[in-house]
C-alpha positions in Angstrom: 45.1 -21.7 23.0 45.7 -25.2 22.0 47.4 -26.3 18.8 46.3 -28.6 16.0 46.7 -32.3 16.5 49.4 -32.7 14.0 51.5 -30.0 15.6 50.9 -31.3 19.1 52.0 -34.8 18.1 55.0 -33.4 16.3 56.0 -31.4 19.4 55.8 -34.4 21.6 58.0 -36.5 19.3 60.4 -33.6 18.9 60.6 -33.1 22.7 61.6 -36.7 23.1 64.3 -36.6 20.5 65.5 -33.2 21.8 65.8 -34.7 25.3 67.7 -37.7 23.9 70.2 -35.5 21.9 70.6 -33.1 24.9 71.2 -36.0 27.3 73.6 -38.0 25.0 70.8 -40.3 23.8 71.3 -43.6 22.1 73.9 -42.1 19.8 76.2 -41.6 22.7 76.6 -38.0 22.0 77.7 -35.9 25.0 75.0 -33.7 26.4 75.2 -30.0 25.2 73.1 -27.0 25.6 70.5 -26.4 22.8 71.6 -24.1 20.2 69.0 -22.1 18.2 69.9 -21.8 14.6 67.9 -19.1 12.8 69.1 -18.5 9.2 66.7 -16.1 7.7 67.9 -17.0 4.3 66.5 -20.5 4.5 64.0 -19.8 7.3 64.7 -22.9 9.5 64.0 -23.0 13.2 64.6 -25.1 16.2 61.7 -27.4 16.9 61.4 -27.1 20.6 57.9 -27.0 22.3 56.6 -23.6 22.9 59.6 -21.9 21.2 58.0 -20.5 18.0 56.9 -16.9 18.5 53.1 -16.5 18.9 52.5 -20.2 18.9 50.5 -20.1 22.1 48.5 -17.1 21.2 46.5 -18.5 18.3 44.7 -21.7 17.2 45.2 -23.4 13.8 44.1 -26.4 11.8 44.8 -27.8 8.3 41.6 -27.0 6.4 42.6 -28.9 3.2 45.2 -31.5 3.3 47.9 -32.1 0.5 45.5 -34.6 -1.2 42.7 -32.1 -1.4 40.6 -33.7 1.4 38.6 -31.2 3.4 39.1 -31.5 7.1 35.4 -31.4 8.3 36.0 -32.4 11.9 39.1 -30.2 12.2 37.2 -27.0 11.0 34.3 -27.7 13.3 36.5 -28.1 16.2 38.4 -24.9 15.3 35.2 -22.8 14.9 34.0 -24.1 18.3 37.4 -23.4 19.9 37.7 -19.8 18.6 33.8 -19.2 19.1 33.4 -18.1 15.5 29.7 -18.7 15.6 29.2 -15.8 17.9 30.7 -13.3 15.6 27.8 -13.0 13.0 29.2 -10.8 10.3 31.9 -9.3 12.3 34.8 -11.4 11.1 37.2 -11.2 8.2 39.1 -13.9 6.2 42.6 -13.1 5.0 44.5 -15.5 2.6 48.0 -15.3 1.2 49.3 -16.6 -2.2 52.7 -16.6 -3.7 55.3 -18.7 -5.1 56.7 -21.5 -3.1 59.4 -20.6 -0.5 58.6 -16.9 -0.8 58.2 -16.5 2.9 54.4 -16.5 3.1 54.2 -18.3 6.4 56.9 -16.2 7.9 55.1 -13.1 6.9 51.7 -14.4 8.3 53.4 -15.5 11.5 54.9 -12.1 12.1 51.9 -10.1 10.9 49.1 -12.0 12.7 51.0 -13.9 15.4 50.1 -17.2 13.8 52.0 -20.5 14.0 52.2 -21.5 10.4 55.4 -23.6 9.5 56.7 -24.3 6.2 56.3 -27.9 6.5 53.7 -30.7 6.7 55.2 -33.6 8.7 58.4 -34.4 10.6 59.9 -37.7 9.5 63.5 -37.7 10.5 64.9 -38.4 14.0 67.5 -36.3 15.7 67.1 -33.7 12.9 66.6 -30.2 14.4 66.7 -28.0 11.2 63.8 -28.0 8.7 65.1 -26.9 5.3 63.4 -25.5 2.2 62.1 -28.9 1.0 59.7 -29.0 3.8 57.0 -26.5 2.7 53.4 -25.8 3.4 51.1 -28.5 1.8 47.4 -27.9 1.4 45.6 -25.0 3.0 45.9 -24.1 6.8 43.6 -21.9 8.7 44.5 -19.9 11.9 43.0 -17.3 14.1 44.9 -14.0 14.3 45.9 -12.9 17.7 44.9 -9.5 19.1 43.1 -8.2 16.1 39.5 -6.9 16.0 37.3 -8.1 14.5 37.9 -11.7 14.5 40.2 -12.4 11.7 41.0 -15.8 10.1 44.1 -16.4 8.1 44.5 -19.0 5.4 48.0 -20.0 4.3 47.9 -21.6 0.8 50.4 -24.0 -0.6 52.9 -22.2 -2.6 52.6 -22.0 -6.4 55.1 -23.4 -8.9 56.4 -25.9 -6.4 58.5 -28.8 -7.5 57.0 -31.3 -5.1 53.7 -31.6 -7.0 55.1 -31.5 -10.5 52.3 -31.7 -13.1 49.6 -31.6 -10.4 50.7 -28.2 -9.3 48.5 -26.3 -11.8 45.3 -28.0 -10.9 45.6 -27.6 -7.2 46.9 -24.1 -7.6 43.7 -23.1 -9.4 41.5 -24.8 -7.0 43.1 -23.2 -4.0 43.2 -19.9 -5.7 39.5 -20.0 -6.5 38.8 -21.2 -3.0 40.6 -18.3 -1.5 38.9 -15.7 -3.7 35.4 -17.2 -2.9 36.1 -17.3 0.9 38.5 -14.4 1.6 37.9 -10.7 2.0 41.5 -9.8 1.7 44.1 -11.8 -0.4 47.7 -11.0 0.1 49.9 -11.6 -3.0 53.4 -12.2 -1.8 56.0 -11.3 -4.6 59.6 -10.5 -4.9 60.6 -6.9 -5.6 62.9 -7.9 -8.4 60.1 -9.7 -10.3 58.3 -6.4 -10.9 58.5 -5.5 -14.6 60.0 -8.8 -15.7 58.1 -10.7 -18.2 59.0 -14.1 -16.9 58.6 -13.2 -13.2 57.2 -15.8 -10.8 54.2 -13.5 -10.1 52.9 -13.5 -13.7 51.4 -17.1 -13.6 49.9 -16.5 -10.2 48.1 -13.4 -11.3 46.9 -15.1 -14.5 45.6 -17.9 -12.3 43.9 -15.5 -10.0 42.1 -13.5 -12.8 41.2 -16.8 -14.7 39.6 -18.4 -11.8 37.8 -15.1 -10.8 35.8 -15.6 -14.1 34.2 -18.7 -12.7 32.6 -16.7 -10.0 29.1 -15.7 -11.4 28.8 -12.9 -8.9 32.3 -12.1 -7.6 33.1 -10.8 -4.2 34.7 -7.3 -4.1 37.9 -8.8 -3.0 40.9 -6.7 -1.8 44.2 -7.7 -3.5 47.0 -6.5 -1.3 50.3 -6.9 -3.2 53.1 -7.3 -0.7 56.4 -6.5 -2.3 59.2 -8.4 -0.4 62.8 -7.4 -0.1 62.2 -3.8 -1.4 65.3 -2.3 -2.9 66.2 1.4 -2.8 63.7 2.1 -5.6 60.8 4.2 -4.0 57.4 2.6 -3.7 56.0 5.5 -5.8 58.0 4.2 -8.7 57.3 0.6 -8.2 53.6 0.8 -7.8 52.7 2.2 -11.3 54.8 -0.4 -12.9 53.0 -3.1 -10.9 49.7 -1.8 -11.6 50.5 -1.6 -15.3 51.6 -5.3 -15.2 48.4 -6.2 -13.4 46.3 -4.3 -16.0 48.0 -6.0 -18.8 47.4 -9.4 -17.3 43.8 -8.6 -16.7 43.4 -7.4 -20.3 45.0 -10.6 -21.6 43.0 -13.0 -19.6 40.1 -14.6 -21.5 36.8 -13.4 -20.2 33.2 -14.6 -20.7 31.0 -12.4 -22.9 29.3 -10.8 -19.9 32.6 -9.4 -18.6 34.4 -8.5 -21.8 34.3 -4.8 -20.9 34.2 -5.1 -17.1 37.0 -3.2 -15.5 39.4 -4.6 -13.0 38.1 -2.3 -10.3 34.6 -4.1 -10.4 36.3 -7.3 -9.2 39.1 -6.1 -7.1 40.4 -3.3 -4.8 44.1 -3.2 -5.5 46.5 -2.1 -2.7 50.3 -2.3 -2.8 52.7 -2.3 0.1 56.5 -2.9 0.3 58.5 -4.5 2.9 62.2 -4.5 3.6 64.3 -7.7 3.6 63.7 -9.7 6.8 67.3 -10.9 6.6 69.1 -7.7 6.0 66.9 -5.1 7.8 65.1 -7.2 10.5 64.2 -4.2 12.7 62.9 -2.1 9.7 60.9 -5.3 8.5 59.3 -5.6 11.9 58.4 -2.0 12.0 56.9 -2.1 8.5 55.0 -5.3 9.4 53.6 -3.6 12.6 52.4 -0.7 10.5 50.8 -3.1 8.1 49.2 -4.9 10.9 47.3 -1.7 12.0 45.5 -1.8 8.6 43.9 -5.1 9.5 42.2 -3.6 12.7 38.5 -2.9 11.9 39.2 -4.0 8.3 35.5 -4.6 7.5 34.5 -1.1 8.6 33.8 1.4 5.8 37.1 2.6 4.5 39.0 -0.5 5.7 40.8 -2.9 3.7 37.6 -5.2 3.3 35.2 -2.3 3.6 33.7 -3.0 0.1 33.3 -6.8 0.5 30.1 -8.5 -0.8 28.0 -11.5 0.0 29.5 -12.3 3.3 28.4 -15.7 4.8 27.5 -15.4 8.5 30.1 -16.9 10.8 27.8 -19.8 11.9 27.6 -20.9 8.3 31.4 -20.6 7.5 32.1 -24.2 8.1 29.3 -25.5 5.9 30.0 -22.8 3.2 33.6 -23.6 3.0 32.9 -27.3 2.8 30.4 -26.7 -0.2 32.7 -24.3 -1.9 35.5 -26.8 -1.8 33.2 -29.7 -3.0 32.1 -27.5 -6.0 35.6 -26.5 -6.8 36.9 -30.2 -6.7 34.1 -31.2 -9.0 35.4 -28.7 -11.4 32.2 -26.7 -11.5 31.6 -23.0 -11.9 30.9 -21.5 -8.5 27.6 -19.5 -8.4 28.1 -17.3 -5.2 24.7 -15.9 -5.0 23.1 -19.4 -5.3 25.7 -20.7 -2.9 24.8 -17.9 -0.5 21.1 -18.9 -0.6 22.0 -22.6 -0.3 24.2 -22.0 2.8 21.4 -19.8 4.2 18.8 -22.4 3.6 20.9 -25.2 5.2 21.9 -23.2 8.2 18.7 -21.5 8.8 17.0 -24.8 8.7 19.4 -26.2 11.1 19.0 -23.3 13.5 15.1 -23.6 13.2 15.4 -27.3 14.0 17.6 -26.6 17.0 15.2 -24.0 18.3 12.3 -26.2 17.8 13.8 -29.0 19.7 14.8 -26.5 22.3 11.3 -25.3 22.7 9.9 -28.9 22.7 12.1 -29.7 25.7 11.6 -26.4 27.5 10.5 -27.3 31.1 8.3 -24.2 31.4 6.3 -25.1 28.2 6.0 -28.8 29.4 4.5 -27.7 32.7 2.1 -25.3 31.0 1.0 -27.9 28.6 0.5 -30.5 31.3 -1.5 -28.0 33.5 -3.9 -26.9 30.8 -5.0 -30.5 30.1 -7.0 -30.6 33.5 -7.9 -26.9 34.1 -7.7 -23.4 32.6 -4.3 -21.7 33.3 -4.4 -18.0 34.2 -1.9 -16.0 32.1 -1.7 -18.8 29.6 -1.4 -16.5 26.6 1.3 -14.2 28.0 3.4 -17.1 29.4 3.4 -19.1 26.2 3.9 -15.9 24.0 7.0 -15.2 26.2 8.4 -18.7 25.6 7.7 -18.5 21.9 9.2 -15.0 21.7 12.4 -16.2 23.3 12.7 -19.1 21.0 12.0 -17.0 17.9 14.4 -14.3 19.2 17.1 -16.8 19.5 16.5 -18.0 15.9 16.7 -14.3 14.8 19.9 -13.7 16.7 21.6 -16.6 15.1 20.2 -16.3 11.6 20.2 -12.6 11.4 23.1 -12.3 9.0 21.8 -15.0 6.5 19.9 -14.1 3.3 16.8 -12.2 4.3 14.4 -14.1 2.0 15.6 -17.5 3.3 15.8 -16.3 6.9 12.3 -15.1 6.8 11.0 -18.1 5.1 12.6 -20.4 7.6 11.4 -18.3 10.5 7.9 -18.5 9.3 8.2 -22.3 9.0 9.5 -22.5 12.6 6.8 -20.3 13.8 4.2 -22.4 12.0 5.7 -25.7 13.6 5.8 -24.1 17.0 2.1 -22.9 16.8 1.1 -26.4 15.5 2.8 -27.8 18.6 1.1 -25.4 21.0 -2.3 -25.3 19.3 -3.8 -28.4 21.0 -3.1 -26.9 24.4 -4.7 -23.6 23.2 -7.9 -25.5 22.1 -7.9 -27.4 25.3 -7.8 -24.1 27.3 -10.6 -22.7 25.1 -12.6 -25.8 25.9 -12.2 -25.3 29.6 -13.0 -21.6 29.4 -16.1 -22.3 27.4 -17.4 -25.0 29.8 -16.5 -23.0 32.8 -18.2 -19.9 31.4 -21.4 -21.9 30.6 -21.4 -23.4 34.1 -21.0 -20.1 35.8 -23.7 -18.5 33.7 -26.2 -21.3 34.7 -25.5 -20.8 38.3 -25.8 -17.0 38.2 -29.0 -17.2 36.0 -30.7 -19.6 38.3 -29.7 -17.6 41.3 -31.1 -14.3 39.7 -34.3 -16.1 38.8 -34.6 -17.6 42.4 -34.2 -14.0 43.8 -37.3 -12.8 41.9 -35.5 -11.0 39.1 -37.5 -10.7 35.8 -36.6 -13.5 33.4 -35.7 -11.2 30.5 -33.6 -8.9 32.7 -31.8 -11.9 34.3 -31.2 -13.5 30.9 -29.9 -10.2 29.4 -27.7 -9.2 32.3 -26.2 -12.7 32.9 -25.6 -13.2 29.2 -23.7 -10.0 28.8 -21.8 -10.4 31.9 -20.6 -14.0 31.1 -19.9 -13.2 27.4 -17.7 -10.4 28.6 -16.1 -12.9 31.0 -15.5 -15.3 28.1 -13.9 -12.5 26.0 -11.7 -11.6 28.9 -10.5 -15.3 29.3 -9.9 -15.6 25.5 -7.9 -12.4 25.6 -5.9 -14.0 28.4 -5.4 -17.1 26.4 -4.5 -15.4 23.1 -0.9 -16.1 21.8 0.8 -13.0 20.3 2.5 -15.0 17.5 -0.7 -16.6 16.4 -3.6 -15.1 14.6 -6.1 -17.7 15.7 -9.8 -16.8 15.4 -11.7 -17.5 18.6 -15.0 -16.3 17.1 -16.3 -19.8 16.4 -15.9 -20.8 20.0 -17.5 -17.6 21.0 -20.4 -18.3 18.9 -20.7 -21.7 20.3 -20.7 -20.3 23.9 -23.4 -17.8 22.8 -25.4 -20.6 21.3 -25.1 -22.7 24.4 -26.2 -19.8 26.6 -29.1 -19.0 24.3 -30.1 -22.7 24.2 -30.1 -22.8 28.0 -32.2 -19.6 28.2 -34.6 -21.1 25.8 -34.8 -24.3 27.8 -35.4 -22.5 31.1 -37.9 -20.1 29.3 -39.9 -23.1 28.1 -39.7 -24.8 31.5 -40.9 -21.6 33.2 -43.6 -20.9 30.7 -44.8 -24.5 31.0 -44.7 -24.2 34.9 -46.7 -20.9 34.6 -49.2 -22.5 32.2 -49.6 -25.6 34.3 -50.1 -23.4 37.5 -52.8 -21.3 36.1 -54.5 -24.2 34.4 -54.5 -26.0 37.7 -56.0 -23.0 39.4 -58.7 -22.8 36.6 -59.5 -26.4 37.0 -59.7 -26.2 40.8 -61.9 -23.0 40.5 -64.3 -24.4 37.9 -64.7 -28.2 38.3 -66.5 -28.4 41.6 -68.6 -25.3 41.2 -69.7 -26.2 37.6 -70.4 -29.8 38.9 -72.6 -28.4 41.7 -74.3 -26.0 39.4 -75.2 -28.8 37.0 -76.4 -30.9 39.7 -78.7 -28.2 40.8 -80.0 -28.0 37.3 -82.2 -24.8 37.1 -83.0 -22.1 34.7 -80.0 -20.2 36.2 -77.5 -22.9 35.8 -75.8 -21.9 32.7 -75.9 -18.1 33.3 -74.2 -18.9 36.6 -71.7 -21.1 34.8 -71.0 -18.4 32.3 -70.5 -15.9 35.0 -68.2 -18.2 36.9 -66.2 -19.0 33.8 -65.8 -15.4 32.9 -64.7 -14.4 36.4 -62.2 -17.2 36.9 -60.9 -16.9 33.3 -60.2 -13.2 33.6 -58.5 -13.7 36.9 -56.3 -16.4 35.6 -55.5 -14.5 32.4 -54.7 -11.4 34.3 -52.4 -13.3 36.5 -50.7 -15.1 33.6 -50.3 -11.8 31.6 -48.6 -10.2 34.6 -46.3 -13.2 35.0 -45.5 -13.1 31.2 -44.6 -9.4 31.3 -41.1 -10.3 32.8 -40.3 -12.6 29.8 -40.1 -9.9 27.2 -42.1 -11.9 24.9 -43.6 -11.0 21.4 -47.2 -9.7 21.7 -48.3 -12.4 19.3 -46.8 -15.2 21.4 -48.2 -13.7 24.6 -51.7 -13.4 23.2 -51.5 -17.0 22.0 -50.8 -18.2 25.4 -53.5 -16.2 26.9 -56.0 -17.5 24.4 -54.9 -21.0 25.0 -55.6 -20.5 28.8 -59.0 -19.2 27.9 -59.7 -22.2 25.7 -58.4 -24.5 28.6 -61.0 -22.8 30.9 -63.8 -23.4 28.4 -62.6 -26.9 27.9 -62.8 -27.6 31.7 -66.4 -26.5 31.8 -67.3 -28.4 28.7 -65.5 -31.6 29.9 -67.3 -31.4 33.3 -70.6 -30.8 31.4 -70.1 -33.8 29.1 -69.0 -35.9 32.1 -72.2 -35.0 34.0 -74.3 -35.6 30.8 -73.0 -39.1 30.7 -74.6 -39.7 34.0 -77.9 -37.9 33.2 -80.2 -40.9 33.3 -78.9 -42.0 36.6 -79.2 -38.3 37.9 -82.7 -38.1 36.5 -83.6 -41.3 38.2 -82.2 -40.1 41.5 -83.8 -36.7 41.2 -87.2 -38.3 40.3 -86.8 -40.7 43.3 -85.9 -37.8 45.6 -88.5 -35.5 44.4 -91.1 -38.3 44.5 -90.2 -39.5 48.0 -89.4 -36.1 49.7 -91.7 -33.1 50.2 -90.8 -29.5 49.4 -88.9 -29.2 52.7 -86.6 -32.1 51.5 -88.1 -34.3 54.3 -89.1 -37.9 53.6 -92.6 -38.0 52.5 -95.2 -39.8 54.7 -97.8 -41.4 52.7 -101.3 -41.0 54.2 -103.4 -41.8 51.2 -104.5 -38.4 50.7 -101.5 -37.2 48.5 -102.1 -36.4 44.9 -100.0 -39.1 43.4 -100.4 -37.8 39.8 -99.3 -34.2 40.8 -96.3 -35.5 42.8 -95.3 -37.7 39.9 -95.7 -34.9 37.4 -93.6 -32.5 39.6 -90.9 -35.3 40.0 -91.0 -35.9 36.3 -90.7 -32.1 35.5 -87.7 -31.8 37.9 -86.1 -34.7 36.2 -86.9 -33.1 32.8 -85.3 -29.9 34.0 -82.1 -31.8 34.6 -82.2 -33.4 31.2 -82.8 -30.0 29.6 -79.9 -28.5 31.4 -77.6 -31.4 30.4 -78.9 -31.5 26.8 -76.7 -28.7 25.5 -73.7 -26.6 26.5 -74.8 -23.1 26.6 -71.5 -21.1 27.2 -72.1 -18.7 24.2 -75.9 -18.5 24.4 -77.2 -15.7 26.6 -80.7 -15.9 25.3 -83.5 -18.4 25.9 -83.8 -21.6 24.2 -86.8 -24.1 23.6 -84.9 -27.3 24.6 -86.9 -27.8 27.7 -90.2 -27.1 25.9 -89.3 -29.6 23.2 -88.3 -32.2 25.7 -91.7 -31.6 27.6 -93.7 -32.1 24.4 -91.7 -35.2 23.4 -91.4 -36.9 26.7 -94.2 -35.5 29.0 -97.1 -34.4 26.9 -96.9 -37.6 24.7 -98.1 -39.5 27.6 -101.0 -37.3 28.3 -104.4 -39.0 27.8 -105.5 -36.3 25.5 -103.2 -37.6 22.8 -104.5 -41.0 22.1 -103.6 -41.3 18.4 -99.8 -41.0 17.7 -100.5 -40.7 14.0 -102.0 -37.3 14.6 -98.8 -36.0 16.3 -96.6 -33.7 14.5 -93.1 -34.9 13.7 -91.2 -35.9 16.9 -88.6 -33.1 17.5 -86.3 -35.7 19.1 -86.6 -37.9 16.1 -83.9 -37.5 13.7 -83.6 -38.7 10.2 -79.9 -39.4 10.8 -80.9 -41.6 13.8 -83.3 -43.6 11.7 -80.9 -44.0 8.9 -78.2 -45.2 11.2 -80.8 -47.6 12.9 -81.8 -49.0 9.6 -78.3 -49.2 8.5 -77.4 -51.3 11.6 -80.6 -53.4 11.4 -80.2 -54.2 7.7 -76.5 -54.8 8.1 -76.7 -57.9 10.2 -74.7 -60.4 8.3 -71.0 -60.6 8.9 -68.4 -59.9 6.2 -67.9 -62.6 3.4 -64.4 -63.7 4.8 -66.1 -64.3 8.2 -68.8 -66.5 6.7 -66.2 -68.5 4.9 -64.2 -68.9 8.0 -67.3 -70.0 9.9 -68.0 -72.6 7.3 -64.5 -74.0 7.3 -63.8 -73.9 11.0 -67.3 -74.9 12.1 -67.6 -77.9 9.9 -67.0 -80.4 12.8 -69.4 -78.6 15.0 -72.0 -78.5 12.2 -71.6 -82.3 11.8 -71.9 -82.9 15.5 -75.3 -81.0 15.4 -76.6 -83.1 12.6 -75.7 -86.3 14.6 -77.4 -84.9 17.8 -80.7 -83.2 16.9 -81.1 -82.7 20.7 -78.5 -79.9 20.6 -80.6 -78.1 18.0 -83.5 -78.0 20.4 -81.4 -76.6 23.3 -79.8 -74.0 21.1 -83.2 -73.0 19.8 -84.6 -72.6 23.3 -81.6 -70.5 24.2 -82.0 -68.4 21.1 -85.6 -67.7 22.2 -84.6 -66.7 25.7 -81.9 -64.4 24.5 -84.2 -62.8 22.0 -86.8 -62.3 24.6 -84.2 -60.6 26.9 -83.0 -58.5 24.0 -86.5 -57.2 23.3 -87.4 -56.8 27.0 -84.3 -55.0 28.0 -84.2 -52.9 24.7 -80.5 -53.2 24.6 -79.9 -51.3 21.4 -81.9 -48.4 22.8 -80.0 -48.4 26.2 -76.6 -48.3 24.6 -77.7 -45.3 22.3 -76.7 -42.9 25.1 -73.3 -44.4 25.6 -71.7 -47.5 26.9 -71.4 -46.6 30.5 -75.0 -45.3 30.9 -76.2 -48.4 29.0 -74.5 -50.8 31.3 -75.7 -48.9 34.4 -79.3 -49.0 33.1 -79.2 -52.7 32.1 -77.7 -53.6 35.5 -80.8 -52.2 37.2 -83.3 -53.8 34.7 -81.7 -57.2 34.1 -82.9 -59.1 37.3 -86.5 -57.6 37.3 -86.9 -58.4 33.5 -85.7 -62.0 33.9 -88.1 -62.4 36.8 -90.9 -60.9 34.8 -90.2 -63.4 31.9 -90.2 -66.3 34.3 -93.4 -65.1 35.8 -95.1 -64.6 32.4 -94.0 -68.1 31.4 -95.6 -69.6 34.6 -98.7 -67.7 34.1 -99.1 -68.8 30.5 -98.6 -72.3 31.6 -101.7 -72.1 33.9 -104.0 -69.7 31.9 -105.2 -70.6 28.3 -103.9 -68.4 25.7 -106.3 -65.6 24.5 -106.2 -63.1 21.9 -106.3 -60.2 24.2 -103.4 -58.0 23.3 -103.3 -56.3 26.7 -101.8 -59.3 28.5 -98.3 -58.3 27.5 -98.3 -54.5 27.3 -94.5 -54.4 27.5 -94.1 -56.3 24.3 -96.7 -54.1 22.5 -94.9 -50.9 23.6 -91.6 -51.8 21.9 -92.9 -50.7 18.4 -93.5 -47.2 19.7 -91.8 -44.5 17.7 -89.4 -47.0 15.9 -87.7 -47.8 19.1 -86.0 -44.4 19.5 -87.4 -43.3 22.8 -88.7 -46.8 23.9 -86.8 -46.7 27.1 -88.1 -43.4 28.1 -91.6 -44.3 27.1 -91.3 -47.5 29.1 -90.0 -45.7 32.1 -92.8 -43.2 31.9 -95.5 -45.8 31.4 -94.1 -48.0 34.0 -94.0 -45.0 36.4 -97.6 -44.2 35.5 -98.8 -47.6 36.1 -97.0 -47.9 39.4 -98.5 -44.7 40.6 -102.0 -45.6 39.4 -101.7 -49.0 41.1 -100.6 -47.4 44.3 -103.4 -44.9 44.1 -106.0 -47.6 43.5 -104.7 -49.5 46.4 -104.8 -46.5 48.6 -108.5 -45.9 47.6 -109.4 -49.4 48.3 -107.9 -49.3 51.7 -109.9 -46.0 52.4 
């Protein structure tokens, strides 16, 4: 083992001087062999390197120098060198007190194999013998050799020394308090002849020990081992009672705080007494007695040992800090609260240990690789791997902090665990995100595959949901960290919501596809047949349409119902969809009927033309002049009327007969019969509607534009109005144009044509426009040649416009026109015959 720095430098300097002396040196002394002088009376020794007994077997350092300065770097190096941190609570501290030059260091050196010397520095050159004036200064610390458990020995500066003078008392009390606060065993070195003496050197020492003990709020149960030096022939059995009586008297006389007025000495100390023979006179007996005493220091902290009753031990890893703080408090002349000090040391050291372990974990290569890997993809066995790393870190903390105050240790461990979990939580959340995303993607793939294979929707949804939620739970269990109590239920709920949302989305899409499919089938099955049936227009048209609608609707509803059975729907929702399909089927028929009704006039005209120009075999009719034109016309008109009656109303809910055809026949066919000459004798026209007349009157009477439009016309048309006043010829042109437009309006019956709709009105006007214009031109030409008469028959078209308030004017005109055409043709044929 190495020695302290001061001693090493001292040995080097001594070696040089010894070599100089032995070689003759600068003093010119003839070389001579070294002579070891060992006068046990004054305890000097030859300062040659490696010569002191036990010097190489132990390590020592000056803990507190003569000026009271604590050697922080020295004790840290010492603790590191003797590996004290690894000892936990398995170590003991022994200190020695006694008068100056009482042989304390010599006793320690022989008892523990230490290298204490009764000096501080070496100043003289060529001086080989150290005398009494060079004594121990301050407090020295050394490790005992060959003693288990690890035992540290402190050699305190002797009391009542002449070197310090008046400062002796202050440092004496400080060092005594320090020894009592730190040591488990305190050796009191005293001379045998001082026992029983009132003015003995040990009396001030014991008073000091007992007085400073009162400054410890919760004293350690320290063992005071009185070592009686240079024992006389008086047996120890006679000396020990006298010594104990002296100790008790001193204890009783020492002032005590109120809390310890009646506290016995045994509450503070375990008192042991041992006697040693004179080292000078009985060296061999002294060594035997020291060897026997040394055996008592083996396993001293075990129950029954010298330090078996010790209290409030500071763990070895906190010894350095604890010693520094104790000395600081003592130097500041404060009372030393050992329990609070113990908690403070535990707090500082446990926090230091926790910080060390946190930094160690942060730099752990395995953790770094795990953290980096989980950023991009899930890591198999993440929870177990990370739990193992965390457990190792926390176990290391427990191992180093196990001997500190339990409350502090547990609190700092919890803080360390929380910091570690905060550090790893982002990685854990990242992993859960990967697991959630991966589970959802795998579910979608499996679900789509199950549906494509023909599996029922509800079964596929249920099986896939259960399977992949179980997979998510398995992945979460694999990611769970043993040290954390993190709740993954929120992420699990989100996965469940995502899966349910996807199922709902697919369900809606599938139901929409089914609905569209069956609606398309219905439209395809109904549109063309209904159109054909309406085009045929017979008394069986609507019964056939109803039968067709019922058959195709039932087929589609049955197919949709079977398809919906795999969706595990509520009965109410299922019935709603089926009813919607029924309504759609009915809507297809109604839409087709309305579409065909919009073309009824054109269809009637086409049918009338077809029936009029083709025979019963649908062959083009060959006119021979013998045909009954009136009967053919009537048949064609009845056929057209049949079409109109079929188109007049939608009869999907009516199974019985109706009188629509009869009503139309009376209104449109019988009204042209010659038997009815006086329209005033007719009953009320069933086609006439008071609502129609009201609407017509409303529109006829409401010919003026709104007031704002009139004002706008006046303001914006002022220039045009002045232009007309300056050029009266424009008025004439406008007037003639107005008359022409008015004539066309009346002849074409535009309001009547548009009553059935815009498209039919345009189609009808497109066929009548050119003939009407030609007719007006022709009439104008004729009136220019023939004088005007009062014969009202010359313009039957104008006279007919007043029939029945204009409601069925176009029909009447068509009928009248048709009758006139057929009559003229018949007359022509008769004339030819």
